[in-house]
Structure formats: C-alpha cells, structure tokens
Biopython code that builds the backbone (N, CA, C, O; Angstrom):
import numpy as np
from Bio.PDB.StructureBuilder import StructureBuilder

atoms = [
    (1, "MET", "N", (-10.501, 43.379, -53.081)),
    (1, "MET", "CA", (-10.668, 44.507, -52.168)),
    (1, "MET", "C", (-11.668, 45.494, -52.748)),
    (1, "MET", "O", (-11.797, 45.632, -53.964)),
    (2, "ASP", "N", (-12.361, 46.169, -51.868)),
    (2, "ASP", "CA", (-13.290, 47.184, -52.353)),
    (2, "ASP", "C", (-12.587, 48.537, -52.459)),
    (2, "ASP", "O", (-11.433, 48.677, -52.053)),
    (3, "ALA", "N", (-13.281, 49.520, -53.001)),
    (3, "ALA", "CA", (-12.684, 50.838, -53.253)),
    (3, "ALA", "C", (-12.223, 51.515, -51.970)),
    (3, "ALA", "O", (-11.181, 52.170, -51.964)),
    (4, "ILE", "N", (-12.973, 51.372, -50.890)),
    (4, "ILE", "CA", (-12.588, 52.001, -49.622)),
    (4, "ILE", "C", (-11.302, 51.382, -49.100)),
    (4, "ILE", "O", (-10.402, 52.098, -48.661)),
    (5, "ALA", "N", (-11.209, 50.068, -49.145)),
    (5, "ALA", "CA", (-9.996, 49.403, -48.682)),
    (5, "ALA", "C", (-8.803, 49.785, -49.545)),
    (5, "ALA", "O", (-7.707, 50.012, -49.033)),
    (6, "ASP", "N", (-9.017, 49.856, -50.860)),
    (6, "ASP", "CA", (-7.928, 50.259, -51.758)),
    (6, "ASP", "C", (-7.424, 51.654, -51.412)),
    (6, "ASP", "O", (-6.216, 51.888, -51.362)),
    (7, "GLU", "N", (-8.341, 52.571, -51.175)),
    (7, "GLU", "CA", (-7.946, 53.941, -50.852)),
    (7, "GLU", "C", (-7.240, 53.997, -49.505)),
    (7, "GLU", "O", (-6.278, 54.748, -49.342)),
    (8, "ALA", "N", (-7.702, 53.216, -48.545)),
    (8, "ALA", "CA", (-7.092, 53.214, -47.215)),
    (8, "ALA", "C", (-5.658, 52.720, -47.261)),
    (8, "ALA", "O", (-4.856, 53.062, -46.392)),
    (9, "MET", "N", (-5.328, 51.925, -48.260)),
    (9, "MET", "CA", (-3.974, 51.392, -48.358)),
    (9, "MET", "C", (-3.107, 52.187, -49.329)),
    (9, "MET", "O", (-2.080, 51.688, -49.789)),
    (10, "ALA", "N", (-3.505, 53.407, -49.644)),
    (10, "ALA", "CA", (-2.685, 54.265, -50.507)),
    (10, "ALA", "C", (-1.319, 54.452, -49.865)),
    (10, "ALA", "O", (-1.173, 54.299, -48.652)),
    (11, "ASP", "N", (-0.321, 54.780, -50.671)),
    (11, "ASP", "CA", (1.061, 54.862, -50.196)),
    (11, "ASP", "C", (1.232, 55.596, -48.877)),
    (11, "ASP", "O", (1.942, 55.103, -48.000)),
    (12, "ASP", "N", (0.610, 56.752, -48.704)),
    (12, "ASP", "CA", (0.795, 57.526, -47.487)),
    (12, "ASP", "C", (0.105, 56.922, -46.279)),
    (12, "ASP", "O", (0.351, 57.355, -45.153)),
    (13, "ASN", "N", (-0.741, 55.945, -46.481)),
    (13, "ASN", "CA", (-1.495, 55.371, -45.375)),
    (13, "ASN", "C", (-1.140, 53.917, -45.086)),
    (13, "ASN", "O", (-1.820, 53.268, -44.290)),
    (14, "ARG", "N", (-0.121, 53.408, -45.696)),
    (14, "ARG", "CA", (0.239, 52.009, -45.468)),
    (14, "ARG", "C", (0.722, 51.811, -44.046)),
    (14, "ARG", "O", (1.444, 52.640, -43.492)),
    (15, "LEU", "N", (0.315, 50.712, -43.475)),
    (15, "LEU", "CA", (0.789, 50.372, -42.141)),
    (15, "LEU", "C", (2.201, 49.827, -42.260)),
    (15, "LEU", "O", (2.510, 49.091, -43.196)),
    (16, "PRO", "N", (3.054, 50.184, -41.321)),
    (16, "PRO", "CA", (4.431, 49.704, -41.385)),
    (16, "PRO", "C", (4.489, 48.196, -41.151)),
    (16, "PRO", "O", (3.691, 47.648, -40.391)),
    (17, "ALA", "N", (5.425, 47.540, -41.802)),
    (17, "ALA", "CA", (5.586, 46.100, -41.631)),
    (17, "ALA", "C", (5.989, 45.777, -40.195)),
    (17, "ALA", "O", (5.557, 44.768, -39.637)),
    (18, "ASP", "N", (6.805, 46.623, -39.607)),
    (18, "ASP", "CA", (7.276, 46.417, -38.238)),
    (18, "ASP", "C", (7.117, 47.724, -37.477)),
    (18, "ASP", "O", (7.993, 48.588, -37.521)),
    (19, "VAL", "N", (6.002, 47.863, -36.782)),
    (19, "VAL", "CA", (5.713, 49.126, -36.097)),
    (19, "VAL", "C", (6.774, 49.459, -35.053)),
    (19, "VAL", "O", (7.040, 50.634, -34.801)),
    (20, "GLU", "N", (7.381, 48.450, -34.445)),
    (20, "GLU", "CA", (8.383, 48.701, -33.402)),
    (20, "GLU", "C", (9.616, 49.411, -33.950)),
    (20, "GLU", "O", (10.357, 50.036, -33.190)),
    (21, "SER", "N", (9.844, 49.323, -35.255)),
    (21, "SER", "CA", (11.021, 49.965, -35.845)),
    (21, "SER", "C", (10.759, 51.421, -36.231)),
    (21, "SER", "O", (11.685, 52.121, -36.640)),
    (22, "GLN", "N", (9.530, 51.883, -36.109)),
    (22, "GLN", "CA", (9.196, 53.258, -36.486)),
    (22, "GLN", "C", (9.866, 54.242, -35.528)),
    (22, "GLN", "O", (9.855, 54.019, -34.317)),
    (23, "PRO", "N", (10.448, 55.323, -36.043)),
    (23, "PRO", "CA", (11.159, 56.287, -35.189)),
    (23, "PRO", "C", (10.317, 56.835, -34.037)),
    (23, "PRO", "O", (10.834, 56.994, -32.932)),
    (24, "LEU", "N", (9.049, 57.125, -34.262)),
    (24, "LEU", "CA", (8.209, 57.647, -33.180)),
    (24, "LEU", "C", (7.986, 56.599, -32.093)),
    (24, "LEU", "O", (7.933, 56.935, -30.910)),
    (25, "VAL", "N", (7.859, 55.356, -32.479)),
    (25, "VAL", "CA", (7.688, 54.269, -31.510)),
    (25, "VAL", "C", (8.982, 54.073, -30.727)),
    (25, "VAL", "O", (8.951, 53.891, -29.510)),
    (26, "ARG", "N", (10.106, 54.110, -31.414)),
    (26, "ARG", "CA", (11.396, 53.988, -30.719)),
    (26, "ARG", "C", (11.607, 55.151, -29.754)),
    (26, "ARG", "O", (12.137, 54.964, -28.659)),
    (27, "ALA", "N", (11.193, 56.344, -30.157)),
    (27, "ALA", "CA", (11.325, 57.515, -29.279)),
    (27, "ALA", "C", (10.480, 57.334, -28.022)),
    (27, "ALA", "O", (10.937, 57.628, -26.917)),
    (28, "ALA", "N", (9.256, 56.854, -28.187)),
    (28, "ALA", "CA", (8.380, 56.622, -27.033)),
    (28, "ALA", "C", (8.974, 55.559, -26.112)),
    (28, "ALA", "O", (8.966, 55.718, -24.891)),
    (29, "ALA", "N", (9.486, 54.484, -26.689)),
    (29, "ALA", "CA", (10.105, 53.428, -25.883)),
    (29, "ALA", "C", (11.315, 53.971, -25.130)),
    (29, "ALA", "O", (11.563, 53.593, -23.985)),
    (30, "GLY", "N", (12.060, 54.851, -25.773)),
    (30, "GLY", "CA", (13.238, 55.431, -25.139)),
    (30, "GLY", "C", (12.916, 56.337, -23.964)),
    (30, "GLY", "O", (13.762, 56.555, -23.097)),
    (31, "LEU", "N", (11.702, 56.865, -23.927)),
    (31, "LEU", "CA", (11.296, 57.739, -22.825)),
    (31, "LEU", "C", (10.709, 56.970, -21.641)),
    (31, "LEU", "O", (10.492, 57.558, -20.582)),
    (32, "GLN", "N", (10.454, 55.690, -21.792)),
    (32, "GLN", "CA", (9.845, 54.918, -20.710)),
    (32, "GLN", "C", (10.628, 54.970, -19.397)),
    (32, "GLN", "O", (10.012, 55.166, -18.349)),
    (33, "PRO", "N", (11.948, 54.806, -19.400)),
    (33, "PRO", "CA", (12.661, 54.882, -18.116)),
    (33, "PRO", "C", (12.463, 56.228, -17.411)),
    (33, "PRO", "O", (12.289, 56.269, -16.193)),
    (34, "LEU", "N", (12.486, 57.312, -18.160)),
    (34, "LEU", "CA", (12.264, 58.631, -17.570)),
    (34, "LEU", "C", (10.845, 58.741, -17.020)),
    (34, "LEU", "O", (10.641, 59.290, -15.937)),
    (35, "LEU", "N", (9.871, 58.228, -17.752)),
    (35, "LEU", "CA", (8.485, 58.274, -17.289)),
    (35, "LEU", "C", (8.310, 57.498, -15.993)),
    (35, "LEU", "O", (7.616, 57.949, -15.081)),
    (36, "ARG", "N", (8.932, 56.345, -15.912)),
    (36, "ARG", "CA", (8.830, 55.546, -14.681)),
    (36, "ARG", "C", (9.482, 56.280, -13.512)),
    (36, "ARG", "O", (8.985, 56.248, -12.387)),
    (37, "GLU", "N", (10.591, 56.934, -13.796)),
    (37, "GLU", "CA", (11.295, 57.702, -12.767)),
    (37, "GLU", "C", (10.445, 58.880, -12.277)),
    (37, "GLU", "O", (10.443, 59.194, -11.087)),
    (38, "LEU", "N", (9.736, 59.520, -13.184)),
    (38, "LEU", "CA", (8.948, 60.712, -12.850)),
    (38, "LEU", "C", (7.510, 60.407, -12.422)),
    (38, "LEU", "O", (6.789, 61.308, -11.993)),
    (39, "HIS", "N", (7.093, 59.157, -12.535)),
    (39, "HIS", "CA", (5.692, 58.796, -12.296)),
    (39, "HIS", "C", (5.147, 59.356, -10.987)),
    (39, "HIS", "O", (4.123, 60.040, -10.994)),
    (40, "ASP", "N", (5.808, 59.080, -9.864)),
    (40, "ASP", "CA", (5.294, 59.527, -8.565)),
    (40, "ASP", "C", (5.214, 61.046, -8.481)),
    (40, "ASP", "O", (4.247, 61.593, -7.950)),
    (41, "GLU", "N", (6.232, 61.728, -9.004)),
    (41, "GLU", "CA", (6.218, 63.196, -9.005)),
    (41, "GLU", "C", (5.050, 63.730, -9.834)),
    (41, "GLU", "O", (4.359, 64.660, -9.416)),
    (42, "ILE", "N", (4.836, 63.146, -10.995)),
    (42, "ILE", "CA", (3.745, 63.590, -11.868)),
    (42, "ILE", "C", (2.397, 63.422, -11.166)),
    (42, "ILE", "O", (1.558, 64.323, -11.205)),
    (43, "GLU", "N", (2.192, 62.281, -10.531)),
    (43, "GLU", "CA", (0.925, 62.034, -9.844)),
    (43, "GLU", "C", (0.766, 62.946, -8.630)),
    (43, "GLU", "O", (-0.325, 63.455, -8.374)),
    (44, "ARG", "N", (1.839, 63.152, -7.893)),
    (44, "ARG", "CA", (1.784, 64.002, -6.699)),
    (44, "ARG", "C", (1.540, 65.465, -7.064)),
    (44, "ARG", "O", (0.681, 66.122, -6.476)),
    (45, "GLU", "N", (2.291, 65.965, -8.026)),
    (45, "GLU", "CA", (2.221, 67.382, -8.404)),
    (45, "GLU", "C", (1.082, 67.678, -9.383)),
    (45, "GLU", "O", (0.700, 68.833, -9.570)),
    (46, "GLN", "N", (0.544, 66.628, -10.005)),
    (46, "GLN", "CA", (-0.522, 66.750, -11.002)),
    (46, "GLN", "C", (-0.141, 67.691, -12.142)),
    (46, "GLN", "O", (-0.937, 68.516, -12.592)),
    (47, "ARG", "N", (1.091, 67.540, -12.588)),
    (47, "ARG", "CA", (1.596, 68.304, -13.729)),
    (47, "ARG", "C", (2.804, 67.564, -14.281)),
    (47, "ARG", "O", (3.406, 66.732, -13.601)),
    (48, "PHE", "N", (3.147, 67.878, -15.516)),
    (48, "PHE", "CA", (4.324, 67.278, -16.139)),
    (48, "PHE", "C", (5.493, 68.230, -15.978)),
    (48, "PHE", "O", (5.353, 69.429, -16.220)),
    (49, "PRO", "N", (6.644, 67.715, -15.575)),
    (49, "PRO", "CA", (7.822, 68.581, -15.513)),
    (49, "PRO", "C", (8.134, 69.149, -16.904)),
    (49, "PRO", "O", (7.984, 68.465, -17.916)),
    (50, "ARG", "N", (8.561, 70.386, -16.930)),
    (50, "ARG", "CA", (8.877, 71.058, -18.194)),
    (50, "ARG", "C", (9.889, 70.250, -19.009)),
    (50, "ARG", "O", (9.782, 70.168, -20.233)),
    (51, "ALA", "N", (10.867, 69.659, -18.332)),
    (51, "ALA", "CA", (11.893, 68.883, -19.041)),
    (51, "ALA", "C", (11.274, 67.694, -19.785)),
    (51, "ALA", "O", (11.721, 67.356, -20.881)),
    (52, "LEU", "N", (10.264, 67.064, -19.209)),
    (52, "LEU", "CA", (9.594, 65.945, -19.874)),
    (52, "LEU", "C", (8.833, 66.429, -21.104)),
    (52, "LEU", "O", (8.910, 65.816, -22.169)),
    (53, "VAL", "N", (8.108, 67.515, -20.958)),
    (53, "VAL", "CA", (7.359, 68.069, -22.089)),
    (53, "VAL", "C", (8.318, 68.410, -23.228)),
    (53, "VAL", "O", (8.016, 68.170, -24.397)),
    (54, "GLU", "N", (9.462, 68.966, -22.882)),
    (54, "GLU", "CA", (10.453, 69.324, -23.903)),
    (54, "GLU", "C", (10.995, 68.072, -24.603)),
    (54, "GLU", "O", (11.165, 68.068, -25.823)),
    (55, "LYS", "N", (11.264, 67.021, -23.840)),
    (55, "LYS", "CA", (11.760, 65.776, -24.447)),
    (55, "LYS", "C", (10.704, 65.156, -25.377)),
    (55, "LYS", "O", (11.040, 64.627, -26.436)),
    (56, "MET", "N", (9.448, 65.225, -24.979)),
    (56, "MET", "CA", (8.379, 64.710, -25.831)),
    (56, "MET", "C", (8.257, 65.543, -27.102)),
    (56, "MET", "O", (8.026, 65.006, -28.185)),
    (57, "ARG", "N", (8.414, 66.850, -26.965)),
    (57, "ARG", "CA", (8.364, 67.733, -28.136)),
    (57, "ARG", "C", (9.522, 67.423, -29.075)),
    (57, "ARG", "O", (9.332, 67.291, -30.285)),
    (58, "GLU", "N", (10.727, 67.308, -28.511)),
    (58, "GLU", "CA", (11.912, 67.009, -29.324)),
    (58, "GLU", "C", (11.770, 65.669, -30.046)),
    (58, "GLU", "O", (12.250, 65.510, -31.168)),
    (59, "ALA", "N", (11.112, 64.712, -29.401)),
    (59, "ALA", "CA", (10.917, 63.387, -29.999)),
    (59, "ALA", "C", (9.850, 63.397, -31.091)),
    (59, "ALA", "O", (9.697, 62.416, -31.819)),
    (60, "GLY", "N", (9.116, 64.495, -31.208)),
    (60, "GLY", "CA", (8.083, 64.598, -32.233)),
    (60, "GLY", "C", (6.746, 64.005, -31.834)),
    (60, "GLY", "O", (5.853, 63.873, -32.671)),
    (61, "LEU", "N", (6.594, 63.647, -30.569)),
    (61, "LEU", "CA", (5.378, 62.965, -30.145)),
    (61, "LEU", "C", (4.140, 63.854, -30.193)),
    (61, "LEU", "O", (3.025, 63.354, -30.335)),
    (62, "TYR", "N", (4.322, 65.149, -30.077)),
    (62, "TYR", "CA", (3.177, 66.058, -30.155)),
    (62, "TYR", "C", (2.781, 66.371, -31.597)),
    (62, "TYR", "O", (1.774, 67.039, -31.831)),
    (63, "ARG", "N", (3.569, 65.889, -32.569)),
    (63, "ARG", "CA", (3.271, 66.149, -33.988)),
    (63, "ARG", "C", (2.963, 64.870, -34.748)),
    (63, "ARG", "O", (2.981, 64.861, -35.979)),
    (64, "MET", "N", (2.681, 63.793, -34.031)),
    (64, "MET", "CA", (2.497, 62.500, -34.694)),
    (64, "MET", "C", (1.407, 62.506, -35.752)),
    (64, "MET", "O", (1.619, 62.004, -36.856)),
    (65, "VAL", "N", (0.253, 63.062, -35.438)),
    (65, "VAL", "CA", (-0.884, 62.954, -36.360)),
    (65, "VAL", "C", (-1.085, 64.189, -37.226)),
    (65, "VAL", "O", (-1.982, 64.213, -38.069)),
    (66, "ILE", "N", (-0.277, 65.197, -37.032)),
    (66, "ILE", "CA", (-0.379, 66.403, -37.857)),
    (66, "ILE", "C", (0.098, 66.061, -39.272)),
    (66, "ILE", "O", (1.123, 65.397, -39.422)),
    (67, "PRO", "N", (-0.613, 66.494, -40.300)),
    (67, "PRO", "CA", (-0.196, 66.204, -41.680)),
    (67, "PRO", "C", (1.212, 66.733, -41.985)),
    (67, "PRO", "O", (1.642, 67.752, -41.443)),
    (68, "ARG", "N", (1.902, 66.025, -42.852)),
    (68, "ARG", "CA", (3.249, 66.458, -43.263)),
    (68, "ARG", "C", (3.220, 67.872, -43.833)),
    (68, "ARG", "O", (4.144, 68.656, -43.616)),
    (69, "SER", "N", (2.162, 68.188, -44.555)),
    (69, "SER", "CA", (2.062, 69.512, -45.180)),
    (69, "SER", "C", (2.006, 70.634, -44.149)),
    (69, "SER", "O", (2.224, 71.799, -44.483)),
    (70, "LEU", "N", (1.714, 70.286, -42.900)),
    (70, "LEU", "CA", (1.665, 71.278, -41.824)),
    (70, "LEU", "C", (2.815, 71.115, -40.835)),
    (70, "LEU", "O", (2.795, 71.690, -39.747)),
    (71, "GLY", "N", (3.815, 70.327, -41.221)),
    (71, "GLY", "CA", (4.998, 70.159, -40.383)),
    (71, "GLY", "C", (4.959, 68.988, -39.428)),
    (71, "GLY", "O", (5.820, 68.870, -38.556)),
    (72, "GLY", "N", (3.971, 68.118, -39.578)),
    (72, "GLY", "CA", (3.870, 66.959, -38.703)),
    (72, "GLY", "C", (4.440, 65.709, -39.343)),
    (72, "GLY", "O", (5.076, 65.766, -40.395)),
    (73, "TYR", "N", (4.203, 64.577, -38.692)),
    (73, "TYR", "CA", (4.716, 63.296, -39.179)),
    (73, "TYR", "C", (3.653, 62.458, -39.893)),
    (73, "TYR", "O", (3.982, 61.476, -40.558)),
    (74, "GLN", "N", (2.393, 62.840, -39.758)),
    (74, "GLN", "CA", (1.304, 62.117, -40.417)),
    (74, "GLN", "C", (1.429, 60.613, -40.167)),
    (74, "GLN", "O", (1.364, 59.806, -41.094)),
    (75, "ALA", "N", (1.608, 60.258, -38.902)),
    (75, "ALA", "CA", (1.796, 58.856, -38.533)),
    (75, "ALA", "C", (0.530, 58.049, -38.800)),
    (75, "ALA", "O", (-0.585, 58.549, -38.647)),
    (76, "ASP", "N", (0.717, 56.815, -39.195)),
    (76, "ASP", "CA", (-0.416, 55.913, -39.369)),
    (76, "ASP", "C", (-0.985, 55.563, -37.989)),
    (76, "ASP", "O", (-0.331, 55.778, -36.968)),
    (77, "ALA", "N", (-2.186, 55.033, -37.972)),
    (77, "ALA", "CA", (-2.884, 54.755, -36.713)),
    (77, "ALA", "C", (-2.128, 53.776, -35.828)),
    (77, "ALA", "O", (-2.077, 53.959, -34.612)),
    (78, "LEU", "N", (-1.542, 52.745, -36.414)),
    (78, "LEU", "CA", (-0.835, 51.746, -35.625)),
    (78, "LEU", "C", (0.389, 52.346, -34.940)),
    (78, "LEU", "O", (0.643, 52.062, -33.770)),
    (79, "THR", "N", (1.139, 53.162, -35.649)),
    (79, "THR", "CA", (2.309, 53.821, -35.062)),
    (79, "THR", "C", (1.878, 54.751, -33.936)),
    (79, "THR", "O", (2.463, 54.741, -32.853)),
    (80, "TYR", "N", (0.855, 55.552, -34.198)),
    (80, "TYR", "CA", (0.338, 56.479, -33.183)),
    (80, "TYR", "C", (-0.099, 55.725, -31.926)),
    (80, "TYR", "O", (0.292, 56.084, -30.815)),
    (81, "LEU", "N", (-0.902, 54.688, -32.102)),
    (81, "LEU", "CA", (-1.416, 53.949, -30.951)),
    (81, "LEU", "C", (-0.317, 53.234, -30.183)),
    (81, "LEU", "O", (-0.358, 53.175, -28.954)),
    (82, "ARG", "N", (0.665, 52.690, -30.892)),
    (82, "ARG", "CA", (1.763, 51.999, -30.194)),
    (82, "ARG", "C", (2.597, 52.998, -29.403)),
    (82, "ARG", "O", (3.005, 52.699, -28.281)),
    (83, "ALA", "N", (2.860, 54.173, -29.959)),
    (83, "ALA", "CA", (3.621, 55.190, -29.231)),
    (83, "ALA", "C", (2.866, 55.622, -27.978)),
    (83, "ALA", "O", (3.463, 55.757, -26.910)),
    (84, "VAL", "N", (1.570, 55.838, -28.102)),
    (84, "VAL", "CA", (0.752, 56.210, -26.940)),
    (84, "VAL", "C", (0.765, 55.089, -25.905)),
    (84, "VAL", "O", (0.896, 55.345, -24.708)),
    (85, "GLU", "N", (0.630, 53.858, -26.364)),
    (85, "GLU", "CA", (0.636, 52.712, -25.462)),
    (85, "GLU", "C", (1.944, 52.639, -24.669)),
    (85, "GLU", "O", (1.926, 52.413, -23.459)),
    (86, "LEU", "N", (3.064, 52.830, -25.345)),
    (86, "LEU", "CA", (4.360, 52.787, -24.665)),
    (86, "LEU", "C", (4.493, 53.902, -23.634)),
    (86, "LEU", "O", (5.022, 53.688, -22.544)),
    (87, "MET", "N", (4.014, 55.081, -23.981)),
    (87, "MET", "CA", (4.070, 56.190, -23.030)),
    (87, "MET", "C", (3.186, 55.886, -21.819)),
    (87, "MET", "O", (3.568, 56.182, -20.687)),
    (88, "ALA", "N", (2.016, 55.302, -22.045)),
    (88, "ALA", "CA", (1.108, 54.961, -20.950)),
    (88, "ALA", "C", (1.686, 53.872, -20.055)),
    (88, "ALA", "O", (1.431, 53.857, -18.850)),
    (89, "GLU", "N", (2.458, 52.969, -20.632)),
    (89, "GLU", "CA", (3.112, 51.948, -19.815)),
    (89, "GLU", "C", (4.098, 52.588, -18.847)),
    (89, "GLU", "O", (4.271, 52.113, -17.725)),
    (90, "GLY", "N", (4.742, 53.663, -19.282)),
    (90, "GLY", "CA", (5.689, 54.367, -18.411)),
    (90, "GLY", "C", (4.985, 55.207, -17.368)),
    (90, "GLY", "O", (5.409, 55.250, -16.213)),
    (91, "CYS", "N", (3.914, 55.877, -17.762)),
    (91, "CYS", "CA", (3.109, 56.702, -16.856)),
    (91, "CYS", "C", (1.744, 56.887, -17.504)),
    (91, "CYS", "O", (1.626, 57.512, -18.558)),
    (92, "GLY", "N", (0.730, 56.348, -16.875)),
    (92, "GLY", "CA", (-0.611, 56.405, -17.437)),
    (92, "GLY", "C", (-1.085, 57.813, -17.746)),
    (92, "GLY", "O", (-1.740, 58.041, -18.763)),
    (93, "SER", "N", (-0.758, 58.756, -16.876)),
    (93, "SER", "CA", (-1.196, 60.141, -17.093)),
    (93, "SER", "C", (-0.581, 60.734, -18.351)),
    (93, "SER", "O", (-1.238, 61.477, -19.080)),
    (94, "VAL", "N", (0.663, 60.409, -18.598)),
    (94, "VAL", "CA", (1.336, 60.928, -19.789)),
    (94, "VAL", "C", (0.728, 60.304, -21.042)),
    (94, "VAL", "O", (0.495, 60.998, -22.032)),
    (95, "GLY", "N", (0.472, 59.003, -21.003)),
    (95, "GLY", "CA", (-0.164, 58.348, -22.141)),
    (95, "GLY", "C", (-1.537, 58.920, -22.426)),
    (95, "GLY", "O", (-1.894, 59.142, -23.583)),
    (96, "TRP", "N", (-2.311, 59.159, -21.374)),
    (96, "TRP", "CA", (-3.651, 59.737, -21.529)),
    (96, "TRP", "C", (-3.556, 61.117, -22.164)),
    (96, "TRP", "O", (-4.310, 61.440, -23.081)),
    (97, "ASN", "N", (-2.624, 61.928, -21.670)),
    (97, "ASN", "CA", (-2.440, 63.280, -22.200)),
    (97, "ASN", "C", (-2.042, 63.240, -23.670)),
    (97, "ASN", "O", (-2.586, 63.985, -24.485)),
    (98, "LEU", "N", (-1.100, 62.375, -24.005)),
    (98, "LEU", "CA", (-0.629, 62.284, -25.383)),
    (98, "LEU", "C", (-1.750, 61.806, -26.313)),
    (98, "LEU", "O", (-1.898, 62.316, -27.423)),
    (99, "ALA", "N", (-2.530, 60.837, -25.861)),
    (99, "ALA", "CA", (-3.645, 60.344, -26.674)),
    (99, "ALA", "C", (-4.657, 61.450, -26.930)),
    (99, "ALA", "O", (-5.119, 61.620, -28.059)),
    (100, "ASN", "N", (-4.999, 62.193, -25.904)),
    (100, "ASN", "CA", (-5.969, 63.280, -26.068)),
    (100, "ASN", "C", (-5.415, 64.402, -26.922)),
    (100, "ASN", "O", (-6.157, 65.023, -27.683)),
    (101, "ASN", "N", (-4.140, 64.670, -26.812)),
    (101, "ASN", "CA", (-3.504, 65.675, -27.658)),
    (101, "ASN", "C", (-3.650, 65.277, -29.126)),
    (101, "ASN", "O", (-3.971, 66.114, -29.970)),
    (102, "GLY", "N", (-3.416, 64.010, -29.425)),
    (102, "GLY", "CA", (-3.540, 63.532, -30.797)),
    (102, "GLY", "C", (-4.964, 63.583, -31.308)),
    (102, "GLY", "O", (-5.197, 63.929, -32.466)),
    (103, "ILE", "N", (-5.919, 63.241, -30.455)),
    (103, "ILE", "CA", (-7.327, 63.262, -30.858)),
    (103, "ILE", "C", (-7.755, 64.678, -31.209)),
    (103, "ILE", "O", (-8.460, 64.888, -32.196)),
    (104, "VAL", "N", (-7.337, 65.640, -30.416)),
    (104, "VAL", "CA", (-7.695, 67.041, -30.659)),
    (104, "VAL", "C", (-7.139, 67.503, -32.003)),
    (104, "VAL", "O", (-7.783, 68.287, -32.701)),
    (105, "GLN", "N", (-5.962, 67.030, -32.370)),
    (105, "GLN", "CA", (-5.331, 67.450, -33.618)),
    (105, "GLN", "C", (-6.016, 66.864, -34.840)),
    (105, "GLN", "O", (-5.912, 67.414, -35.936)),
    (106, "LEU", "N", (-6.712, 65.759, -34.657)),
    (106, "LEU", "CA", (-7.406, 65.151, -35.792)),
    (106, "LEU", "C", (-8.541, 66.045, -36.209)),
    (106, "LEU", "O", (-9.264, 65.725, -37.153)),
]
sb = StructureBuilder()
sb.init_structure("model")
sb.init_model(0)
sb.init_chain("A")
sb.init_seg("    ")
for serial, (resi, resn, name, xyz) in enumerate(atoms, 1):
    if name == "N":
        sb.init_residue(resn, " ", resi, " ")
    sb.init_atom(name, np.array(xyz, "f"), 0.0, 1.0, " ", f" {name:<3s}", serial, name[0])
structure = sb.get_structure()
C-alpha cells in the first residue's frame, strides 16, 4: 500500500465490516416506513413535517459527517452513503435533502 492508502485506513477512517449493522444505517432503515407513509404529503406540501425532521435529528442523521470533536458522529463515507440511500428509497426528496445537508457540513 502507498502512504495515502495507509493514511486513509487509519483507525478513525476504517470502513465497517458490515455497514448494515451501523447504528446510523439502522436508524435510516427504521425511518423508511414513515417516509413511505409521508411521501405524498411531502411532495404535495413541498416541505417536511416537523415530526419527521425531529425524528431524523433524534436519529443523528443530521450529524453524520460532523467530526466527533464537534459533537457529530464522524461517519465513514460508506455509512453516510448507505444511510442517505435508505432515506432516498423511502422518499427521494428526503434523501436528496439529507445528502445535501451532509455535503454542506463537509
């Protein structure tokens, strides 16, 4: 391995062996039924219900990429992308919003 690859695999940046078992991924999967239920309302009203935003906040989804030193989860890229993917499967607009929220935080 070269120096860049070695550094990328430092302890804090290791990819999880099983991304599906990561708490943030499980939280996103757990919200899918609610997202499917709210999908039509979200598209019609063009806004997210406050209760959904609160559930996403409680699940830590808005803090996925924030460094631990700043109170976030410092999620690895695979965990972040899988959580976003699961949210988008439930409601594309929510997945898009969550992805953009994470990009802005980087």
